[in-house]
C-alpha positions as CSV (number, residue, x, y, z in Angstrom):
1,A,0.0,0.0,0.0
2,G,2.9,2.3,0.8
3,Q,4.4,1.6,-2.6
4,K,1.2,2.5,-4.4
5,N,1.0,5.8,-2.6
6,K,4.5,6.6,-3.7
7,E,3.6,5.9,-7.3
8,R,0.5,8.1,-7.1
9,E,2.7,11.0,-5.9
10,K,5.0,10.5,-8.8
11,K,2.1,10.7,-11.3
12,K,1.0,14.2,-10.0
13,K,2.1,16.9,-12.5
14,K,3.4,20.3,-11.4
15,V,1.6,23.1,-13.3
16,K,3.2,26.5,-13.5
17,E,0.8,29.4,-13.3
18,V,1.9,32.8,-14.6
19,T,0.2,35.9,-13.2
20,T,1.0,39.5,-14.3
21,E,0.5,42.5,-12.2
22,L,0.3,45.8,-14.1
23,E,1.7,48.9,-12.5
24,V,0.7,52.3,-14.0
25,I,3.9,54.3,-14.4
26,N,2.6,57.6,-15.8
27,K,0.0,58.1,-13.1
28,T,0.2,61.9,-13.6
29,K,-2.5,63.4,-15.9
30,P,-1.5,65.6,-18.7
31,I,-1.5,69.2,-17.4
32,W,-4.3,70.3,-19.8
33,M,-6.6,67.5,-18.4
34,R,-6.5,69.1,-14.9
35,K,-8.6,72.0,-13.8
36,A,-6.9,75.3,-14.3
37,D,-7.2,76.3,-10.6
38,T,-5.3,73.2,-9.5
39,V,-2.3,73.9,-11.6
40,T,0.4,76.1,-10.0
41,K,2.4,78.8,-11.7
42,D,5.6,76.7,-11.4
43,E,3.9,73.7,-13.1
44,Y,2.8,75.9,-16.0
45,S,6.3,77.3,-16.2
46,A,7.9,73.9,-16.2
47,F,5.5,72.6,-18.8
48,Y,6.1,75.7,-21.0
49,K,9.8,75.2,-20.9
50,S,9.6,71.5,-21.8
51,L,7.2,72.3,-24.6
52,T,9.1,75.2,-26.2
53,N,12.7,74.7,-25.0
54,D,12.6,78.4,-23.9
55,W,15.0,79.4,-21.1
56,E,12.6,82.2,-19.9
57,D,9.2,82.0,-18.2
58,H,6.1,82.7,-20.3
59,L,4.4,86.2,-20.2
60,A,0.9,84.9,-20.1
61,V,-1.0,81.6,-20.1
62,K,-4.6,80.6,-20.9
63,Q,-6.1,77.2,-20.2
64,F,-9.6,76.3,-21.3
65,S,-11.8,73.5,-22.5
66,V,-14.7,73.5,-25.0
67,E,-17.6,71.2,-24.6
68,G,-20.8,70.6,-26.5
69,Q,-21.0,69.3,-30.1
70,L,-17.2,69.5,-30.1
71,E,-14.9,68.7,-27.3
72,F,-11.3,69.8,-26.9
73,R,-8.9,71.1,-24.3
74,S,-6.1,73.6,-24.8
75,I,-3.3,75.5,-23.1
76,L,-1.9,78.7,-24.8
77,F,1.2,80.6,-23.9
78,V,2.6,84.0,-24.9
79,P,6.4,84.1,-24.7
80,K,8.2,87.1,-23.2
81,R,10.2,87.8,-26.3
82,A,9.6,87.3,-30.0
83,P,11.7,84.7,-31.8
84,F,14.3,86.1,-34.2
85,D,12.7,84.4,-37.2
86,L,9.1,85.6,-36.4
87,F,8.4,86.8,-39.9
88,E,10.6,84.3,-41.8
89,T,8.7,82.8,-44.7
90,K,10.2,79.3,-44.5
91,K,9.8,78.8,-40.8
92,K,7.0,76.7,-39.1
93,K,3.7,78.4,-39.5
94,N,2.7,77.8,-35.9
95,N,3.8,76.5,-32.5
96,I,0.6,74.5,-31.5
97,K,1.0,70.8,-30.9
98,L,-2.1,68.8,-31.9
99,Y,-3.1,65.8,-29.7
100,V,-6.0,63.4,-30.2
101,R,-7.2,61.8,-27.0
102,R,-3.7,62.4,-25.4
103,V,-1.9,60.9,-28.4
104,F,0.5,63.3,-30.1
105,I,-0.4,63.7,-33.8
106,M,1.6,66.7,-35.3
107,D,3.1,70.0,-34.5
108,D,2.8,71.8,-37.8
109,C,-1.0,71.8,-38.5
110,E,-1.4,75.0,-40.4
111,D,-5.2,75.2,-40.1
112,I,-5.3,75.3,-36.3
113,I,-4.3,78.9,-35.7
114,P,-4.0,82.1,-37.9
115,E,-0.6,82.9,-39.2
116,Y,-0.4,86.2,-37.4
117,L,-0.7,84.3,-34.0
118,S,2.3,82.1,-34.9
119,F,4.1,83.4,-31.8
120,V,1.5,81.8,-29.5
121,K,2.7,78.4,-28.2
122,G,0.7,75.6,-26.7
123,V,-1.2,72.3,-27.1
124,V,-4.7,71.3,-28.4
125,D,-6.1,68.0,-27.4
126,S,-9.2,67.0,-29.4
127,E,-11.7,64.2,-28.4
128,D,-13.4,64.2,-31.8
129,L,-10.7,63.8,-34.4
130,P,-9.8,60.2,-35.5
131,L,-6.4,58.9,-34.4
132,N,-5.4,57.7,-37.8
133,I,-5.7,61.3,-39.2
134,S,-4.0,62.3,-42.4
135,R,-3.0,65.7,-43.7
136,E,-5.6,65.5,-46.6
137,F,-8.3,64.8,-44.0
138,L,-7.2,67.7,-41.8
139,Q,-7.5,70.2,-44.7
140,Q,-11.1,69.5,-45.2
141,N,-12.1,69.0,-41.6
142,K,-14.8,71.3,-40.1
143,I,-13.7,70.4,-36.6
144,L,-10.4,72.2,-37.2
145,K,-12.2,75.4,-38.3
146,I,-14.2,75.4,-35.1
147,I,-11.0,74.8,-33.1
148,K,-9.2,77.6,-34.9
149,K,-12.1,80.0,-34.2
150,N,-12.1,79.2,-30.5
151,I,-8.3,79.4,-30.2
152,T,-8.3,82.9,-31.9
153,K,-11.1,84.0,-29.5
154,K,-9.2,82.8,-26.4
155,A,-6.0,84.4,-27.7
156,M,-7.8,87.7,-27.8
157,E,-9.1,87.2,-24.3
158,M,-5.5,86.5,-23.2
159,F,-4.2,89.7,-24.8
160,T,-7.0,91.6,-23.0
161,E,-5.8,90.1,-19.7
162,I,-2.3,91.2,-20.5
163,S,-3.5,94.7,-21.3
164,E,-4.8,95.1,-17.7
165,N,-1.2,95.3,-16.5
166,A,0.4,98.3,-18.2
167,E,4.0,97.0,-17.7
168,D,3.2,93.5,-19.1
169,F,1.4,95.0,-22.1
170,K,4.3,97.3,-22.8
171,K,6.6,94.3,-23.0
172,F,4.0,92.4,-25.1
173,Y,3.5,95.3,-27.6
174,E,7.2,95.9,-28.0
175,Q,7.7,92.2,-29.1
176,F,4.4,91.5,-30.9
177,G,3.0,94.8,-31.9
178,K,3.7,94.0,-35.6
179,N,1.6,90.8,-35.3
180,I,-1.3,92.8,-34.0
181,K,-1.0,95.2,-37.0
182,L,-0.7,92.3,-39.4
183,A,-3.8,90.8,-37.8
184,I,-5.8,94.0,-38.5
185,H,-4.7,93.8,-42.1
186,E,-5.7,90.1,-42.5
187,D,-8.5,89.3,-40.1
188,T,-11.7,91.1,-41.0
189,T,-13.8,89.3,-38.4
190,N,-11.8,90.4,-35.3
191,R,-10.6,93.8,-36.7
192,A,-12.6,95.9,-34.2
193,K,-11.4,93.8,-31.3
194,L,-7.8,94.0,-32.5
195,A,-7.9,97.8,-32.8
196,E,-8.3,97.9,-29.0
197,F,-4.7,96.6,-28.7
198,L,-3.1,99.3,-31.0
199,R,-0.8,101.8,-29.3
200,Y,0.8,104.9,-30.7
201,H,2.8,108.0,-29.7
202,S,0.9,111.3,-30.2
203,S,1.5,115.0,-30.2
204,K,0.4,115.1,-26.6
205,S,1.5,111.7,-25.2
206,G,5.2,112.4,-24.6
207,E,7.1,109.2,-24.1
208,E,3.9,107.2,-23.4
209,L,2.0,105.1,-26.0
210,I,-1.7,105.6,-26.1
211,S,-4.6,103.5,-27.3
212,L,-7.3,104.7,-29.7
213,K,-9.7,104.5,-26.8
214,E,-7.6,107.0,-24.8
215,Y,-7.4,109.3,-27.9
216,V,-11.2,109.3,-28.3
217,A,-11.7,109.9,-24.6
218,R,-9.7,113.2,-24.7
219,M,-10.8,114.5,-28.1
220,K,-11.8,118.1,-28.3
221,E,-15.4,119.0,-28.2
222,G,-16.8,119.0,-31.8
223,Q,-13.9,117.0,-33.2
224,K,-15.3,114.5,-35.6
225,E,-12.2,112.6,-36.8
226,I,-9.1,110.9,-35.4
227,Y,-6.1,112.6,-36.9
228,F,-2.9,110.8,-37.6
229,I,0.3,111.3,-39.6
230,T,2.6,108.6,-41.1
231,G,6.3,109.0,-41.5
232,E,9.8,107.6,-41.1
233,S,10.5,108.6,-37.4
234,R,8.9,110.2,-34.4
235,Q,11.2,113.2,-34.7
236,S,10.4,113.8,-38.4
237,V,6.6,113.6,-38.0
238,S,6.6,115.7,-34.8
239,N,8.2,118.6,-36.7
240,S,6.1,118.1,-39.8
241,P,4.5,121.3,-41.2
242,F,1.3,119.4,-41.6
243,L,0.8,119.5,-37.8
244,E,1.1,123.3,-37.5
245,S,-2.5,124.2,-37.7
246,L,-3.7,121.2,-35.7
247,K,-1.3,121.9,-32.9
248,K,-2.4,125.5,-32.8
249,R,-6.0,124.4,-32.3
250,G,-5.0,122.0,-29.6
251,I,-5.9,118.9,-31.6
252,E,-4.0,115.7,-30.8
253,V,-2.4,113.8,-33.7
254,L,-1.3,110.1,-33.6
255,Y,2.2,109.4,-34.9
256,M,2.3,106.2,-37.1
257,I,5.9,105.6,-37.8
258,D,6.0,101.8,-38.5
259,P,5.9,100.9,-42.2
260,I,3.1,98.3,-41.5
261,D,0.9,101.2,-40.2
262,E,0.4,102.2,-43.8
263,Y,-1.3,98.9,-44.5
264,V,-3.2,99.0,-41.2
265,I,-4.9,102.3,-42.1
266,Q,-5.9,100.9,-45.5
267,Q,-8.1,98.4,-43.6
268,L,-9.0,100.3,-40.4
269,K,-11.1,103.1,-41.7
270,D,-12.8,104.1,-38.5
271,Y,-12.9,103.5,-34.7
272,E,-16.0,103.9,-32.6
273,K,-17.8,105.8,-35.5
274,F,-14.9,108.3,-35.8
275,K,-13.1,108.3,-39.1
276,L,-9.3,108.0,-39.2
277,K,-7.9,111.0,-41.1
278,N,-4.4,111.3,-42.6
279,C,-3.4,115.0,-42.1
280,T,-1.0,114.8,-45.1
281,K,-3.8,114.1,-47.6
282,E,-6.5,116.2,-49.2
283,G,-9.9,116.6,-47.5
284,L,-8.6,117.9,-44.1
285,E,-11.5,120.0,-42.9
286,L,-10.9,122.0,-39.8
287,Q,-13.7,123.8,-37.9
288,E,-13.7,127.5,-38.9
289,T,-15.8,130.5,-37.9
290,E,-17.8,132.5,-40.5
291,E,-15.2,135.2,-40.2
292,E,-12.3,132.8,-41.0
293,K,-14.2,131.4,-44.0
294,K,-14.8,134.9,-45.4
295,K,-11.1,135.8,-44.9
296,L,-10.0,132.6,-46.7
297,E,-12.2,133.4,-49.7
298,E,-10.7,136.9,-49.9
299,Q,-7.2,135.3,-49.7
300,K,-8.0,132.8,-52.5
301,A,-9.1,135.7,-54.8
302,S,-6.0,137.7,-53.9
303,F,-3.5,134.9,-54.5
304,E,-5.2,133.5,-57.6
305,P,-2.6,135.1,-60.1
306,L,0.3,133.6,-58.0
307,C,-1.4,130.2,-57.9
308,K,-1.8,130.3,-61.7
309,L,1.8,131.3,-62.3
310,I,3.2,128.6,-60.0
311,K,1.1,126.0,-61.8
312,E,2.5,127.2,-65.2
313,V,6.1,127.1,-63.9
314,L,5.9,123.7,-62.2
315,G,3.7,122.1,-65.0
316,D,2.8,118.5,-64.4
317,K,4.9,118.3,-61.2
318,V,1.7,119.4,-59.3
319,E,-1.9,118.8,-60.1
320,K,-3.1,122.2,-58.7
321,V,-1.9,125.1,-56.5
322,I,-4.3,126.3,-53.8
323,V,-4.4,128.5,-50.7
324,G,-5.0,126.5,-47.5
325,T,-5.3,126.7,-43.8
326,R,-3.4,123.6,-42.6
327,I,0.0,125.4,-42.2
328,E,0.9,128.3,-39.9
329,D,4.7,128.8,-40.0
330,S,5.8,127.2,-43.3
331,P,5.3,128.9,-46.6
332,C,3.9,125.8,-48.4
333,V,3.4,122.0,-48.3
334,L,2.7,119.3,-50.8
335,V,-0.6,117.5,-50.1
336,T,-1.3,114.1,-51.7
337,G,-4.7,112.8,-53.0
338,E,-7.1,111.3,-50.6
339,F,-7.1,107.8,-52.2
340,G,-3.5,107.5,-53.6
341,W,-0.3,106.7,-51.8
342,S,0.9,109.1,-49.1
343,A,4.5,110.4,-49.3
344,N,5.5,107.8,-46.7
345,M,3.9,105.0,-48.6
346,E,5.7,106.1,-51.7
347,R,9.0,106.0,-49.8
348,I,8.2,102.4,-48.6
349,M,7.2,101.2,-52.0
350,K,10.4,102.6,-53.6
351,A,12.4,100.7,-51.1
352,Q,10.9,97.3,-52.1
353,A,13.5,95.0,-53.7
354,L,10.9,93.3,-56.0
355,R,8.8,96.3,-56.6
356,N,6.5,96.6,-59.7
357,N,7.3,99.9,-61.5
358,Q,4.0,99.7,-63.5
359,M,2.0,99.7,-60.2
360,S,3.8,102.7,-58.9
361,T,2.9,104.7,-62.0
362,Y,-0.8,104.7,-61.3
363,M,-0.6,104.5,-57.5
364,V,1.7,107.5,-57.1
365,S,-0.7,110.3,-55.9
366,K,-1.2,113.6,-57.6
367,K,0.4,116.4,-55.6
368,T,-1.3,119.6,-54.6
369,L,0.9,122.6,-53.6
370,E,-0.9,124.3,-50.7
371,L,0.3,127.9,-49.9
372,N,0.2,129.7,-46.6
373,P,-1.3,133.1,-47.4
374,T,0.0,134.7,-44.2
375,H,3.6,133.7,-44.7
376,P,5.9,136.7,-45.6
377,I,7.7,134.8,-48.4
378,V,4.4,133.9,-50.1
379,V,3.0,137.5,-49.6
380,E,6.2,139.0,-51.1
381,L,6.1,136.6,-54.0
382,R,2.5,137.6,-54.7
383,N,3.6,141.3,-54.7
384,K,6.5,140.6,-57.0
385,V,4.2,138.7,-59.5
386,A,1.7,141.6,-59.4
387,D,4.6,144.1,-60.2
388,D,6.1,142.0,-63.0
389,K,4.8,138.6,-64.0
390,N,7.9,137.8,-66.1
391,D,10.4,138.4,-63.3
392,K,13.2,135.9,-63.7
393,T,13.9,135.7,-59.9
394,V,10.3,134.5,-59.2
395,K,10.6,131.4,-61.4
396,D,13.8,130.4,-59.5
397,L,12.2,131.0,-56.1
398,I,9.1,129.0,-57.1
399,W,11.3,126.0,-57.9
400,L,13.2,126.4,-54.7
401,L,10.0,126.5,-52.7
402,F,8.7,123.4,-54.5
403,D,11.9,121.5,-53.8
404,T,11.9,122.4,-50.1
405,A,8.2,121.5,-49.9
406,L,9.1,118.1,-51.4
407,L,11.6,117.5,-48.6
408,T,9.5,118.8,-45.7
409,S,6.4,116.9,-46.9
410,G,8.3,113.6,-46.9
411,F,9.1,113.1,-50.6
412,S,12.5,112.6,-52.2
413,L,14.0,115.0,-54.7
414,E,14.0,113.9,-58.3
415,E,16.8,116.3,-59.3
416,P,19.0,116.9,-56.2
417,T,21.8,118.5,-58.3
418,N,19.5,121.3,-59.5
419,F,18.3,121.9,-56.0
420,A,21.9,122.1,-54.8
421,E,22.8,124.6,-57.5
422,R,20.0,126.9,-56.4
423,I,21.1,126.7,-52.8
424,H,24.7,127.4,-53.8
425,R,23.7,130.4,-55.7
426,M,21.6,131.6,-52.8
427,I,24.8,131.2,-50.6
428,S,26.8,133.1,-53.2
429,L,24.3,135.9,-53.2
430,G,24.3,136.0,-49.4
431,L,28.1,136.2,-49.3
432,S,28.1,138.9,-52.1
433,I,30.1,136.7,-54.4
434,D,29.9,137.4,-58.2
435,D,27.5,135.2,-60.1
436,V,29.1,131.8,-60.6
437,S,26.3,130.1,-62.6
438,D,26.4,129.3,-66.3
439,D,24.6,132.2,-68.2
440,S,23.2,129.6,-70.7
441,D,21.2,127.9,-68.0
442,D,17.7,129.1,-68.5
443,D,16.2,126.9,-65.8
444,L,18.4,128.7,-63.2
445,P,18.2,132.4,-63.9
446,D,20.2,135.0,-62.0
447,L,18.8,135.8,-58.6
448,D,20.4,139.2,-58.1
449,D,19.1,140.9,-61.3
450,D,15.7,141.8,-60.0
451,L,16.3,142.2,-56.3
452,D,15.2,145.4,-54.7
453,D,17.9,147.9,-53.6
454,D,17.3,147.1,-49.9
455,G,17.6,143.3,-50.5
456,S,14.2,142.7,-49.0
457,M,13.6,139.6,-51.2
458,M,16.7,138.0,-49.9
459,D,15.6,138.7,-46.3
460,Q,12.3,137.0,-47.0
461,V,14.0,133.9,-48.4
462,D,16.3,133.7,-45.4
């Protein structure tokens, strides 16, 4: 019996049983899956740095989720400084990483955010897009259009939050102001909202930048338009003759000195029902009393012979010559047409490496020479014309006034050598040096032939 028991024990088989215990390693939820109020500033900072490889902290962050027909979560960051290749054409169009149900899909999905927001970094995690997504599918996907619309809206909200802190917004505008201006040019839907973020120096703001809202709040009573001037630098526009009359009346003028501002104003025609008016163009209507209007009509009649003569001398260089009220201290300025290029835009287009010369021929604005009827030079010139219409000196002085008006109005001289010769002859005259010009030069007649004995004409030119 004992032997049988031993045999039974031998027959028993040993069965190996394999059990597996799974341990979750990545227990931490993705940061965008957590509620915004549970995420600390340090956690956002660490996530931003790992996402972007930036060595600095972010300037602002916006975490949000959209639910309903469409469901997605997102975190958006605004960096502290713009990348050096912000407007490079061959760089990545955006910095948003696309996830589908926590699975990374791509980081160069062009349809997820507008190009002007390419500096905004972050992630978007969609619950509705399929995992095996293709680029062709993405291009035709309506879900992406809704995501893009929501991201743009939230980015605007984030900028508004930044603008509540003056110091932060100053940093933001220094780095990304051009993007805001580009957005106004491209995005018709959000143009009114984007206009709130524009900041400019003005004739009354000193070193501070002001918004259009602040400008409107301190407009003079009865002022119907927002006045601005475009130019190359703050110094050049602040000393521009176009501002003389506006400054005298205490009207504030915005200084638009960024080349992209010329494109902004082509799209942004008004703000809060106030039209934006370029004070270097035609159609500048300043409030005048009945007495002032009557006086202007008298001056127009009085200066008509001079205006006609100037038009004859200058020919097609100017479209017309008129008496105006926009200047106080300068003898004359060149005003451009209301719908053509301004002097500043002409300068910008001439600087384009791949410019189209055909386009510039029909876009270059017709120039109007506007005279200041109270300026001693213009008054004396009128008297000289009344005495002798064929006075040789008058013709030379008209050209000299035209050339100086070109410069002060922001244009470039087409014939700088002729201008230089006229100036040199003025200097020679002032130094009582004998005439050094070529007698055969009809365009540059002698200046000293017709001067009064007391040299009053020279005094006026000085």
